[in-house]
DSSP file (Angstrom, degrees, kcal/mol; ACC not computed):
  #  RESIDUE AA STRUCTURE BP1 BP2  ACC     N-H-->O    O-->H-N    N-H-->O    O-->H-N    TCO  KAPPA ALPHA  PHI   PSI    X-CA   Y-CA   Z-CA
    1    1 A M     >        0   0    0      0, 0.0     4,-1.4     0, 0.0     3,-0.5   0.000 360.0 360.0 360.0 -35.8   69.9   32.1   72.6
    2    2 A T  H  >  +     0   0    0      1,-0.2     4,-2.1     2,-0.2     5,-0.2   0.867 360.0  60.5 -62.9 -36.2   71.9   30.2   75.1
    3    3 A N  H  > S+     0   0    0      1,-0.2     4,-2.7     2,-0.2    -1,-0.2   0.877 100.7  55.0 -59.3 -37.2   70.7   26.9   73.7
    4    4 A W  H  > S+     0   0    0     -3,-0.5     4,-2.8     1,-0.2    -1,-0.2   0.920 107.5  49.0 -62.1 -43.7   72.2   27.8   70.3
    5    5 A F  H  X S+     0   0    0     -4,-1.4     4,-2.4     2,-0.2    -1,-0.2   0.890 112.3  48.0 -64.2 -39.5   75.6   28.3   71.9
    6    6 A I  H  X S+     0   0    0     -4,-2.1     4,-2.6     2,-0.2    -2,-0.2   0.927 113.1  47.8 -66.8 -44.4   75.4   25.0   73.8
    7    7 A T  H  X S+     0   0    0     -4,-2.7     4,-2.4     2,-0.2    -2,-0.2   0.916 112.1  50.3 -61.2 -43.9   74.3   23.1   70.6
    8    8 A Y  H  X S+     0   0    0     -4,-2.8     4,-2.2     2,-0.2    -2,-0.2   0.922 112.2  47.1 -59.8 -46.2   77.1   24.8   68.6
    9    9 A S  H  X S+     0   0    0     -4,-2.4     4,-2.2     1,-0.2    -2,-0.2   0.905 112.6  48.7 -64.0 -43.2   79.7   23.8   71.3
   10   10 A E  H  X S+     0   0    0     -4,-2.6     4,-2.4     2,-0.2    -1,-0.2   0.870 110.1  52.4 -65.7 -36.7   78.4   20.2   71.4
   11   11 A T  H  X S+     0   0    0     -4,-2.4     4,-2.4     2,-0.2    -2,-0.2   0.917 109.5  48.7 -65.3 -43.5   78.5   20.0   67.6
   12   12 A K  H  X S+     0   0    0     -4,-2.2     4,-2.3     1,-0.2    -2,-0.2   0.918 112.5  48.6 -61.5 -42.6   82.1   21.1   67.5
   13   13 A R  H  X S+     0   0    0     -4,-2.2     4,-2.5     1,-0.2    -2,-0.2   0.903 110.7  50.8 -64.1 -41.5   83.0   18.6   70.2
   14   14 A A  H  X S+     0   0    0     -4,-2.4     4,-2.7     2,-0.2    -2,-0.2   0.894 109.7  49.9 -64.3 -40.6   81.2   15.8   68.3
   15   15 A I  H  X S+     0   0    0     -4,-2.4     4,-2.3     2,-0.2    -1,-0.2   0.928 111.7  48.7 -62.9 -44.7   83.0   16.6   65.1
   16   16 A G  H  <>S+     0   0    0     -4,-2.3     5,-2.5     1,-0.2     4,-0.5   0.902 113.4  46.8 -60.9 -42.2   86.3   16.6   66.9
   17   17 A D  H ><5S+     0   0    0     -4,-2.5     3,-0.6     3,-0.2    -2,-0.2   0.906 110.8  52.2 -66.4 -42.2   85.5   13.2   68.6
   18   18 A Y  H 3<5S+     0   0    0     -4,-2.7    -2,-0.2     1,-0.2    -1,-0.2   0.910 119.3  34.4 -62.1 -43.4   84.3   11.7   65.3
   19   19 A F  T 3<5S-     0   0    0     -4,-2.3    -1,-0.2    -5,-0.2    -2,-0.2   0.389 105.6-125.2 -92.5   3.7   87.5   12.7   63.5
   20   20 A A  T < 5 +     0   0    0     -3,-0.6     2,-0.4    -4,-0.5    -3,-0.2   0.917  61.1 149.4  51.2  47.2   89.7   12.1   66.5
   21   21 A A      < -     0   0    0     -5,-2.5    -1,-0.2    -6,-0.2    -2,-0.1  -0.887  46.8-124.1-115.5 140.8   91.0   15.7   66.0
   22   22 A S     >  -     0   0    0     -2,-0.4     4,-2.1    -3,-0.1     5,-0.1  -0.284  31.3-107.9 -71.8 165.5   92.1   18.2   68.6
   23   23 A E  H  > S+     0   0    0      1,-0.2     4,-2.2     2,-0.2     5,-0.1   0.884 120.6  54.9 -62.7 -38.0   90.5   21.6   68.9
   24   24 A A  H  > S+     0   0    0      1,-0.2     4,-2.0     2,-0.2    -1,-0.2   0.904 108.1  48.4 -62.7 -41.5   93.7   23.2   67.4
   25   25 A L  H  > S+     0   0    0      1,-0.2     4,-2.5     2,-0.2     5,-0.2   0.885 109.1  53.3 -66.8 -38.0   93.5   20.9   64.4
   26   26 A L  H  X S+     0   0    0     -4,-2.1     4,-2.8     1,-0.2    -2,-0.2   0.901 108.1  51.0 -62.7 -40.0   89.8   21.7   63.9
   27   27 A H  H  X S+     0   0    0     -4,-2.2     4,-2.4     2,-0.2    -2,-0.2   0.917 110.2  49.7 -62.1 -43.0   90.7   25.4   64.0
   28   28 A L  H  X S+     0   0    0     -4,-2.0     4,-2.0     2,-0.2    -2,-0.2   0.944 114.7  42.9 -61.6 -49.0   93.3   24.9   61.3
   29   29 A H  H  X S+     0   0    0     -4,-2.5     4,-2.8     1,-0.2     5,-0.2   0.900 113.0  52.6 -65.6 -40.7   91.0   22.9   59.0
   30   30 A A  H  X S+     0   0    0     -4,-2.8     4,-2.7    -5,-0.2     5,-0.2   0.918 108.4  51.1 -62.1 -43.2   88.1   25.3   59.6
   31   31 A G  H  X S+     0   0    0     -4,-2.4     4,-2.1     2,-0.2    -1,-0.2   0.930 113.7  43.6 -60.4 -46.7   90.2   28.3   58.6
   32   32 A L  H  X S+     0   0    0     -4,-2.0     4,-2.6     2,-0.2     5,-0.2   0.907 114.0  50.9 -65.8 -41.7   91.5   26.7   55.4
   33   33 A L  H  X S+     0   0    0     -4,-2.8     4,-2.9     1,-0.2     5,-0.3   0.922 111.5  46.9 -62.6 -44.9   88.0   25.4   54.5
   34   34 A I  H  X S+     0   0    0     -4,-2.7     4,-2.6    -5,-0.2     5,-0.2   0.906 112.6  51.3 -62.9 -41.5   86.4   28.8   55.0
   35   35 A F  H  X S+     0   0    0     -4,-2.1     4,-1.8    -5,-0.2    -2,-0.2   0.944 115.4  40.0 -61.5 -49.5   89.2   30.5   53.0
   36   36 A F  H  X S+     0   0    0     -4,-2.6     4,-2.4     2,-0.2    -2,-0.2   0.926 117.9  47.0 -68.8 -44.9   88.8   28.1   50.0
   37   37 A L  H  X S+     0   0    0     -4,-2.9     4,-3.4    -5,-0.2     5,-0.3   0.891 110.7  53.2 -64.9 -38.0   85.0   28.0   50.1
   38   38 A G  H  X S+     0   0    0     -4,-2.6     4,-1.8    -5,-0.3     6,-0.3   0.900 110.5  47.8 -61.4 -40.0   84.8   31.8   50.4
   39   39 A S  H  <>S+     0   0    0     -4,-1.8     5,-2.1    -5,-0.2     4,-0.3   0.914 118.0  40.8 -65.9 -43.6   87.0   32.1   47.3
   40   40 A L  H ><5S+     0   0    0     -4,-2.4     3,-0.7     3,-0.2    -2,-0.2   0.942 116.7  45.9 -71.5 -48.4   84.9   29.6   45.4
   41   41 A L  H 3<5S+     0   0    0     -4,-3.4    -3,-0.2     1,-0.2    -2,-0.2   0.863 120.6  38.3 -67.4 -36.7   81.5   30.7   46.5
   42   42 A F  T 3<5S-     0   0    0     -4,-1.8    -1,-0.2    -5,-0.3    -2,-0.2   0.397 106.8-126.4 -94.3   3.7   82.1   34.4   46.0
   43   43 A R  T < 5 +     0   0    0     -3,-0.7     2,-0.3    -4,-0.3    -3,-0.2   0.914  61.0 141.2  51.9  49.4   84.1   33.8   42.8
   44   44 A R      < -     0   0    0     -5,-2.1    -1,-0.2    -6,-0.3    -2,-0.1  -0.890  54.1-113.0-118.4 150.1   87.1   35.7   44.2
   45   45 A R    >   -     0   0    0     -2,-0.3     3,-1.9     1,-0.1     5,-0.1  -0.369  34.2-107.8 -73.9 162.0   90.8   35.0   43.9
   46   46 A M  T 3  S+     0   0    0      1,-0.3    51,-0.2     5,-0.1    52,-0.1   0.676 118.9  63.7 -66.8 -15.5   92.7   34.1   47.0
   47   47 A R  T 3  S+     0   0    0     50,-0.2    -1,-0.3    49,-0.1     2,-0.1   0.524  83.2 102.9 -84.8  -4.5   94.3   37.6   46.8
   48   48 A S  S <> S-     0   0    0     -3,-1.9     4,-0.8     1,-0.1     5,-0.1  -0.420  77.9-129.4 -74.2 153.3   90.9   39.2   47.4
   49   49 A W  H  > S+     0   0    0      1,-0.2     4,-2.1     2,-0.1     5,-0.2   0.658  96.6  76.4 -75.8 -15.6   90.0   40.6   50.8
   50   50 A V  H  > S+     0   0    0      2,-0.2     4,-2.2     1,-0.2    -1,-0.2   0.961  95.6  41.1 -65.6 -54.1   86.7   38.7   50.8
   51   51 A P  H  > S+     0   0    0      0, 0.0     4,-1.7     0, 0.0    -1,-0.2   0.926 119.6  44.2 -62.6 -42.9   88.0   35.1   51.5
   52   52 A I  H  X S+     0   0    0     -4,-0.8     4,-2.1     1,-0.2    -2,-0.2   0.869 111.3  55.1 -69.8 -33.9   90.5   36.2   54.2
   53   53 A G  H  X S+     0   0    0     -4,-2.1     4,-2.6     1,-0.2    -1,-0.2   0.901 105.9  52.2 -62.5 -40.8   87.9   38.6   55.7
   54   54 A L  H  X S+     0   0    0     -4,-2.2     4,-2.8     2,-0.2     5,-0.2   0.898 106.8  53.2 -61.6 -40.6   85.5   35.7   56.1
   55   55 A V  H  X S+     0   0    0     -4,-1.7     4,-2.5     1,-0.2    -2,-0.2   0.938 111.8  44.8 -60.2 -46.9   88.2   33.6   57.9
   56   56 A Y  H  X S+     0   0    0     -4,-2.1     4,-2.4     2,-0.2     5,-0.2   0.902 113.3  50.3 -66.1 -40.7   88.8   36.5   60.4
   57   57 A V  H  X S+     0   0    0     -4,-2.6     4,-2.5     1,-0.2    -2,-0.2   0.940 114.1  44.5 -62.4 -46.9   85.0   37.1   60.9
   58   58 A F  H  X S+     0   0    0     -4,-2.8     4,-2.5     2,-0.2    -2,-0.2   0.884 111.6  53.8 -65.9 -37.7   84.4   33.4   61.5
   59   59 A A  H  X S+     0   0    0     -4,-2.5     4,-1.7    -5,-0.2    -2,-0.2   0.942 114.6  39.6 -62.3 -47.2   87.4   33.1   63.8
   60   60 A F  H  X S+     0   0    0     -4,-2.4     4,-2.2     2,-0.2    -2,-0.2   0.868 114.4  53.6 -72.1 -35.5   86.3   35.9   66.0
   61   61 A A  H  X S+     0   0    0     -4,-2.5     4,-2.4    -5,-0.2    -2,-0.2   0.890 107.5  52.3 -64.4 -38.3   82.6   34.9   65.9
   62   62 A N  H  X S+     0   0    0     -4,-2.5     4,-2.2     2,-0.2    -1,-0.2   0.913 109.7  48.3 -63.0 -42.5   83.6   31.4   67.0
   63   63 A E  H  X S+     0   0    0     -4,-1.7     4,-1.6     2,-0.2    -2,-0.2   0.869 110.1  51.8 -68.1 -35.3   85.5   32.8   70.0
   64   64 A L  H  X S+     0   0    0     -4,-2.2     4,-1.0     2,-0.2    -1,-0.2   0.912 109.3  50.5 -64.2 -41.5   82.5   35.1   70.9
   65   65 A A  H >< S+     0   0    0     -4,-2.4     3,-0.6     1,-0.2    -2,-0.2   0.899 107.6  54.0 -62.5 -39.3   80.2   32.0   70.8
   66   66 A D  H >< S+     0   0    0     -4,-2.2     3,-1.3     1,-0.2     6,-0.2   0.851 101.2  59.6 -62.9 -33.7   82.7   30.2   73.1
   67   67 A L  H 3< S+     0   0    0     -4,-1.6    -1,-0.2     1,-0.3    -2,-0.2   0.824 106.0  48.1 -63.0 -30.2   82.4   33.1   75.5
   68   68 A F  T << S+     0   0    0     -4,-1.0    -1,-0.3    -3,-0.6    -2,-0.2   0.343  87.2 101.9 -94.1   6.1   78.7   32.4   75.9
   69   69 A T    X   -     0   0    0     -3,-1.3     3,-1.5    -4,-0.2   -67,-0.0  -0.825  65.6-149.0 -91.9 119.7   79.1   28.7   76.3
   70   70 A P  T 3  S+     0   0    0      0, 0.0    -1,-0.1     0, 0.0    -4,-0.0   0.812  92.0  52.6 -60.7 -33.5   78.7   27.9   80.0
   71   71 A D  T 3  S+     0   0    0     -3,-0.1     2,-0.6     2,-0.0    -5,-0.0   0.522  86.7  98.4 -84.6  -2.4   81.1   24.9   80.1
   72   72 A K    <   +     0   0    0     -3,-1.5     2,-0.5    -6,-0.2    -3,-0.0  -0.745  46.9 175.0 -87.4 123.5   84.0   26.8   78.5
   73   73 A H        +     0   0    0     -2,-0.6     2,-0.3     0, 0.0    -6,-0.0  -0.965  17.6 136.4-129.2 115.7   86.5   28.1   81.0
   74   74 A F        -     0   0    0     -2,-0.5    -2,-0.0    -7,-0.1     2,-0.0  -0.977  41.8-122.9-152.3 162.3   89.6   29.7   79.7
   75   75 A G        -     0   0    0     -2,-0.3    -1,-0.0     1,-0.0     0, 0.0   0.010  49.9 -78.0 -90.0-159.0   91.9   32.7   80.3
   76   76 A L  S  > S+     0   0    0      1,-0.2     4,-0.9     2,-0.1    -1,-0.0   0.804 123.1  57.5 -75.3 -30.4   92.9   35.4   77.9
   77   77 A L  H  > S+     0   0    0      1,-0.2     4,-2.4     2,-0.2     5,-0.2   0.861  93.5  64.7 -73.9 -36.8   95.5   33.4   76.0
   78   78 A A  H  > S+     0   0    0      1,-0.2     4,-2.4     2,-0.2    -1,-0.2   0.907 102.6  46.4 -58.4 -47.5   93.2   30.5   74.8
   79   79 A P  H  > S+     0   0    0      0, 0.0     4,-2.5     0, 0.0    -1,-0.2   0.885 112.4  51.8 -64.3 -34.6   91.0   32.5   72.5
   80   80 A L  H  X S+     0   0    0     -4,-0.9     4,-2.5     2,-0.2    -2,-0.2   0.900 110.2  48.2 -66.5 -39.7   94.0   34.3   71.0
   81   81 A V  H  X S+     0   0    0     -4,-2.4     4,-2.7     2,-0.2    -1,-0.2   0.902 110.9  51.7 -65.8 -40.8   95.7   30.9   70.3
   82   82 A D  H  X S+     0   0    0     -4,-2.4     4,-1.8    -5,-0.2    -2,-0.2   0.930 111.4  46.3 -61.1 -45.8   92.4   29.7   68.8
   83   83 A V  H  X S+     0   0    0     -4,-2.5     4,-2.5     1,-0.2     5,-0.2   0.926 112.5  50.6 -62.8 -44.2   92.2   32.7   66.5
   84   84 A A  H  X S+     0   0    0     -4,-2.5     4,-1.9     1,-0.2    -2,-0.2   0.910 109.7  50.6 -60.7 -42.6   95.9   32.3   65.5
   85   85 A N  H  < S+     0   0    0     -4,-2.7     4,-0.4     1,-0.2    -1,-0.2   0.852 113.7  46.5 -62.9 -33.7   95.3   28.6   64.7
   86   86 A T  H  < S+     0   0    0     -4,-1.8    -2,-0.2    -5,-0.2    -1,-0.2   0.886 121.5  32.3 -76.5 -39.9   92.4   29.5   62.5
   87   87 A V  H  X S+     0   0    0     -4,-2.5     4,-2.3    -5,-0.1     5,-0.2   0.592  94.3  87.6 -98.3 -11.0   93.9   32.4   60.6
   88   88 A F  H  X S+     0   0    0     -4,-1.9     4,-2.1    -5,-0.2     5,-0.1   0.955  95.6  33.7 -58.6 -61.0   97.6   31.5   60.3
   89   89 A W  H  > S+     0   0    0     -4,-0.4     4,-2.6     1,-0.2     5,-0.2   0.898 118.8  51.1 -68.1 -41.2   97.6   29.4   57.1
   90   90 A P  H  > S+     0   0    0      0, 0.0     4,-2.5     0, 0.0    -1,-0.2   0.906 111.3  50.2 -60.4 -37.6   94.9   31.3   55.3
   91   91 A S  H  X S+     0   0    0     -4,-2.3     4,-2.5     2,-0.2    -2,-0.2   0.904 110.5  49.3 -65.6 -40.2   96.7   34.6   56.0
   92   92 A L  H  X S+     0   0    0     -4,-2.1     4,-2.3    -5,-0.2    -1,-0.2   0.921 112.6  46.9 -64.7 -43.9  100.0   33.1   54.7
   93   93 A L  H  X S+     0   0    0     -4,-2.6     4,-2.5     2,-0.2    -2,-0.2   0.892 111.4  52.4 -63.9 -39.6   98.2   31.9   51.5
   94   94 A F  H  X S+     0   0    0     -4,-2.5     4,-1.5    -5,-0.2    -2,-0.2   0.933 111.4  45.8 -60.6 -47.7   96.5   35.3   51.1
   95   95 A L  H  X S+     0   0    0     -4,-2.5     4,-0.5     1,-0.2    -2,-0.2   0.881 111.9  51.8 -65.2 -38.1   99.9   37.1   51.4
   96   96 A L  H >< S+     0   0    0     -4,-2.3     3,-0.9     1,-0.2     4,-0.3   0.912 109.7  49.4 -63.6 -42.3  101.5   34.7   49.0
   97   97 A A  H 3< S+     0   0    0     -4,-2.5     3,-0.3     1,-0.2     4,-0.2   0.795 114.5  46.1 -66.3 -27.9   98.7   35.3   46.5
   98   98 A R  H 3X S+     0   0    0     -4,-1.5     4,-2.6     1,-0.2     3,-0.4   0.447  80.9 101.1 -93.1  -1.1   99.2   39.1   46.9
   99   99 A R  H <X S+     0   0    0     -3,-0.9     4,-1.6    -4,-0.5    -1,-0.2   0.844  81.9  51.0 -59.4 -34.5  102.9   39.1   46.6
  100  100 A R  H  > S+     0   0    0     -3,-0.3     4,-1.1    -4,-0.3    -1,-0.3   0.902 111.5  47.8 -65.6 -40.3  102.8   40.3   43.0
  101  101 A I  H  4 S+     0   0    0     -3,-0.4     3,-0.3    -4,-0.2    -2,-0.2   0.891 109.8  53.2 -66.3 -39.9  100.5   43.1   43.9
  102  102 A L  H  < S+     0   0    0     -4,-2.6    -1,-0.2     1,-0.2    -2,-0.2   0.822 105.8  53.7 -67.4 -30.7  102.7   44.0   46.9
  103  103 A K  H  <        0   0    0     -4,-1.6    -1,-0.2     1,-0.2    -2,-0.2   0.803 360.0 360.0 -72.2 -29.1  105.8   44.3   44.6
  104  104 A A     <        0   0    0     -4,-1.1    -1,-0.2    -3,-0.3    -2,-0.2   0.483 360.0 360.0 -70.6 360.0  104.1   46.7   42.2
């Protein structure tokens, strides 16, 4: 199981290196990509709980995977910042899509 976490971590690093993107930027793009793909693949509107739920599940699963990666050393704040970077824009789009529902 540990090999999977190392492979996952190395793949994320390689993607970041290939696109010359920081980890924070990768989190931002991943969150938006998961949100849009979740909406398209499950044929749900962006105001549905399914796409935003997927973003949160993937964000927390990614941080759990990082905890099991031996070369990752961080304090309590780094995982929270990573989750915030991943969910911020999808959450804003979700709330914007639901604003009509919230007014009713």
